[in-house]
N, C-alpha and C positions, 0 to 999 in steps of 0.2 A: 731387398730382403723382405720376405713376407712376414707380417706380424703374427705372432703366436697367441696374441691376446684375443679371446673370444669376443670381446666387446666390439672389435672392428670387423668381425666376419658377418657383415650384413648382406643378405641376399639382394640381388638387384630387384628393383621394383619397376614394373612397366608403367607406361602412361595409362593403360587400360585399368590396371589395378588401382592407381591413384584415383582415377575417375570413379571407380566403383565405390571407393571409400567415401568420396565426396557425396555421391548419390545416397549412400546410407545415411549420412548426416542430414540430407535434405528431407528425409522422411516422406518421400513420395512426390515432392515438388519437382517441377521440370528443371533439369540442369541447364538447358539452353536458354529457356525463358528467364531464369533467375540470375544466372552467373555469366552468361556470354552477352557482351554488349557490342553495339555498332559504333565505331568512331565516325567523325565527320568525313573521313576519307573512305568510308564504306568498307572498313576492315573489321572482321569478326575478332574481338579480343577475348581470349579465354581466361579463366581464373588462374590457371597454372600452365607452365610450359615444361617440356621434357626433352631429353637428348633426341628422342625420336622425331621431334619437330624439325630437327636439322637435316634429317634424311630427305634426300630428293630436292633440297633447295638448290637454286642456281649458284653460280660462282660466288663464293663468300670471301675470297681473299681481297682485303682492302688495304691498300698501301697508305698508311697514315704518317704524318710528320713525326719525327723523333721528339720534337718539342713544339710548344706554341709560343707565340710572341705577343707581348703586351703592346697594343697600339694606342696611340693618342691622337684624337681628332683635333685639328687646329683650323679655325676659320682664318684663312690667309687673305685678309683685306689689303694688306700692304706688306712689303718685304721686312721692314724693320720690326714691326710688332709681331709678325709671325715668327721671325727668328728668335726674338726674346722669349716668346711662349715655348718655342721648340726646345731651346736650351734648358729652360726650367723644367719642362716635362721630362727630359732625359735625366736631369739631375735628380728628379724625384721618383725615378724608377721606370719610366716608359722605355721600351726597347725598339719601337718603330714609330714613325711619324706619318700621319695621314693628313695632308694639307687639302683643304677644300678651297680651291682658288676661285675667287669671284670674278676677277678681271686680270688682264695681263700686266705683269710687271717683270723687272729684270731678276732672273733667277740667281744671278751672281750675288745680288744684294741679300738674297735669302740664305745662301749656302756659303757664306764667307768663313764660317767656323769649321774647323776640321772635324769637330765632333759630329756635325750633321752629315759628313761625307762617309761615315763608317757604319751607319745604321740603315736598315731598310727604309726607303722613302716612298710615299705614295702621293700622287698628285691627281686629284679629281677636279676636272676642269669642264666648264660649260662651253668651251670655245676651242678652236684650233687655228693656228696660223703658221706660216713659214718661219716668221721671226721666233716664235715660241719653240718650234722644233729645232731650230738652229741653236737656240739657248740650251735646249735639252741635250743636244749632241755634245756641247762643251761640258755640261755637267757630267755626262757619262764618262768622258775622257779623264776627268779629275776625280770622280767619285769611286769609293771602294765598296760601298754597300749596294744591295740590290735596289733597282729603281722600277717603280710600277706607274704606269700612266693609265688613268681611268677616263677614257673618252669613248663612250658607248653610244654610237649614233643611232642604233636600232632602239636602245633603251630611251634615248632622247625622244624618238618618235612615239614610243609607247606611253611615255610619261606626260608629254606635252601635246601630242597630236600633230606636231609639226617637225620637219627637218630643221637643221641649223641653217642650211643654204638651200639645197635641193637634194632629191634622192640620189641622183647621179653623182653630184659633187661630194656629198657626205659619205656615201659608200666607197667611193674611190679613195678618199682621204683615210677612212677608217681601215680599209683593207691595206692601204699603203703602210700604215703604222703597224698592223698586225704582222706584216711580212718579216718584221724583226730587223729591218735595216738600221735601226737606231740602237740595237744591242740592249733593249730593255724588255719589260713585261708589259706590252701594250694591249694584249688580247683580254679585255675586261668585260664581263657580262654582269649587269646589275639585276640580280634576282630578288632584291629587297622590295622592289615595287610591288610584286605580285602578292607577297605576304602581307604587306602593309595595306593593300587594297582589299584584303579579305579572301584571297584564294585559299583552297585546301592545300594540304601538303603535296598531294598527288598533282594538283594543278601547278603548284610552285615548281616542282621538279620537272614536270613535262614542259612548261612554258620556258623555263630557264634553259633547258636542253635544246628546245626548238629554236630559241633565240640564238644560242651559240651555233646551232647548225646552219643558220643563215649565213654567218661569217664563213663557215667551212665550205659551203657551196660556192661562195664567191672566190675563195682562195683556190678551191679545186678547179674552178673554171679557168684560172690563170696558171695552173700547175704549180702553185706556190704553197700547197698545204703543209709541206714538211719544213718550211723555212722559219716558222715562228717558235717562240719559247712557250712554256706551259701557260695555259689560260688561267685567268683569275675569275673566280665566281664570288660575287658579293651576296651573302645570304642573310636574311633576318630570322631570328630565333624567338619563339614565344615560350611560355612557361609550362607547356606540356613536355615535361622532362625527357621521358624515354622516347616519345615520338619524334622530338627534335634531334635527339642523338641519332636516331635511325634515319631521319631525313638527310642529315649531312653525310652519313655513311652511304646512303643510297645515291646522293649526287656524285660521289666518286665513282661508284660502280657504273652509273649511267654514262658519265663522261668517258670512262675507259672503254665502254662498249662502243660508243659513237666514234671515239678517236681511232679505234682499230679499223673501222670501215673506211677511214680516210688516210690511214697510215700516219697519223699524227701522234704527238706525245700523249701517253696515256695518263700521266700524272697531272694534277691541277693544284692550284693554290686557292684555298677557301678563306675568305675574310668573313667572319661572322660578327654580327652586332645585334643587340636586343631590338625586338620590334617596338614600334611606337603605338601599334594598334591597341594594345591592352593597357597602355599607361594612362594615368588619371591626373587631373588637375587638383581635385580635392583629395585629402588624405595622401598627399604626394610622397610621404615617407614610405608608403607601401611600394612605391616604384623601385626602391632599393632592394626589397625582397624579391621583386619580380626579375630585376636585372641580374641579381646574384644567381637565381635559378637558371636564367637563360645563358649566362656566361658559363656556368658549370656544364650545361648541356652542350654548349659550343666546344668547350675543351674536350669533353669526353666523346663528342661526336667526331673529333679529329680535325678541328679548324686549325689552319696554320697561323692566322692572325686573329686576335679577338679585340674588337673595339667596343668599349662600354658606352652606355648612354647615361649621362648625368641625371639624377633623380629629378632635377628641376628644369630639364631641358625644354619642357612644354611651355613654360611661362617666363623663364629668365634668359637673358642673353648669355653667351659664353662667359663664364666667370671662374676665377681661381678656385673657389671653394667647391663648386659643383664638379669641376674637373678633377680636383684632388680626391674627393670621395669616390668618384668613378674609377679613377686609377688605383686607389688603394684597395677597392674591392678586388681588382684583378691581382694585385700584389699579394693579398691575403690568400686568395685561391692558389696562387703559384708557390709562395714561399712558406706559408703556414699550413695550408691544407694539402700541399704537395700534389695538387692536381697537375697532371702532365708529367709526373715522374715516371709513369708507365706509359709506353707507347701503345696506342690502340687498346685501351682498357676494356672496351665493350666486346672485344673479339671473343667469340665462343659463348656469350650470354644467350641462352635459348630464346628469351623474350625479345631482346633487341635484334638478334640475328633474324628472327622470324619477321619482325616489323620491317626491318631493312629490306628483306627480300620481297615482302608484299608491297611496300611502297614503290620499290624499283620496278616491279612487274606491272603495277597498275599505271605508273607514270610512263613507262615505255609504251604501253598500249595507247595512251592518250597522245604521246609524241608521234607514234606511227600514224595515227588518225590525222594529225595536223599535217604531217609530211605528205600523206596520200591526197590531201585536199589542196595542196599547192604550197605548203610551208607556212612559216610563222608570219612573214610579212603579208602574205595573202590573207591569212586569218585575221590579222589586225585590220587590214583594209576593209574586210567584210564585216568587221565588228564582232566576229565570233568570240575572240578571246575576251573582249570587254564585256560582252553579254554573260559569258560563263562566270566571270569573276563577280560581276554585279549581282547575279542571281545567288551565288554562294554567300557574298557579303550580306545580302538581305536576310538570308536564313540565319546567319550568325547574329545579325543585329536583332532579329526577332527573338532569338534565344536569350540574348542579353536583356532586352526590354521586358521579357517575361520572367526574369530572374532565374532562369535555368542556367545561364552562364554568369557566374558571380565575379564581380571585381570589388574587393573589399574597400570600403570607404565611399563607394559610389552607389551601387544598387543593393548593397548589403552592409550593415554595420556603419552606416554613415553618421557623421556628427553634424547636426543642423547648425551648430554654432560656428562651423568653419567659415572663414571669409577670405576670398581670393581676389576680388575685384581690384584691390589696390596693389596686388603683386604682379600684375601682368605687364611685363616689359615687351613681350612679343605675343602675337595672337596664338592661342593653342588650338585653333580650329582651322579646318581645311578651307582654303580660299579658291573660289571659282575664278578661272581665267577669263579675262574679258576679250582677248584676241580671237580672231577667227582661226579655226583649225582645219587641217586637211582631213582628219579623222577624229573619232571620239577618243580622248585621252583616258588612260587608266588612272583613276583617282584614289589616292590614299586617304583613309579616314579612320579615326579612332572610334571605338565602340561607344565611349562615354560622352561624346561630343554633344549630342542633343540634350542629354540630361544635365550636363554641365552648363549649357547655355541657359536653361531654365533657372538653374540655381543662381547664376550670376545676375539674371534679370530681377530676381526677388531678394537680393542682398540689401 
């Protein structure tokens, strides 16, 4: 029914008319020079967006999850301790468990409680063996919740510069898992590495997609591309709220586009976690503000599972208090802020839709360039990927060093009385690997490391 109240009878205003009003307010100053800025991803960001900006955009339909899951990371050094931590995490509000397995142990000892068999379980492992996969098979037969296996051999090469065993053996074992013969979600691509090493969002998207495409080519060569379940993308999120929402949405668009080329499932599972790159040792409580913003972006960007980073993770070992605070941040977002009550909340937002489309378009161009030059593995072996990320990381580091990029408590508003030397239970700094590598590894490094080292030396 049309309202008869004159107050609601506003005539439509075009983008041109809005811009004209802004230009009047600028009093002769240049609109583009003053109000349009360039992002690190080389996107032109305007001061306002209009419905007209959605016209002519590429496909915008993004299938987001109906809800998101609160995950809890658990360092699984042994079965007994990991089981105790897992049960406590579930009791305190976790909805999914992400085990970082350091060495092989009997999974039956870990999963003896039925509570653990009914929730989504993730296992990130640095190894693979026939005995472990046999154990996994038995877990699948008895478990009721979804199971995810994160064993990314190409990610291992990118991160360390070496294969686990050899290229042939690792790829054969990796593709064997992805075929889906174990009835789990074993197609896992680690995109967190590129973000934590300093890549732009366009690079993160392009490299993660090219990384996944290597597996697709291997599966296609065996005629097995339709036999696996939805892939899992692990993504790191920083504090640039709207851009990170757009990044996760663009990842779904890019994967769907690639999947159609191979006749593969177009849906994917995204695990999002806060980046370590902008976290600080001094003024560590600011990390809670950063991770809250990043988890909000992950939820509104459509992540399926969100894993938070404890505020003290840089310098403390895993501890109940840090885990509790990290988990409670997610509980507050879900139960008190009601984030996630609406599926795909960013859908139709002029600014975010435009960013999503622009990021996806630019990332697709970079991806096509990688494929045309031989693919992701070839680019790694030629050190092209490493060089691009290193160059971008250096630019970002220079911006931080010149105080253009601000981290509160470190290069701005720092407290000279802070003392952290006695708090270090683990090293907060990147460690160089001593072993010989086949190729240059992609190295993660935080922006504040050099400044923090100097402060520690002078405490």
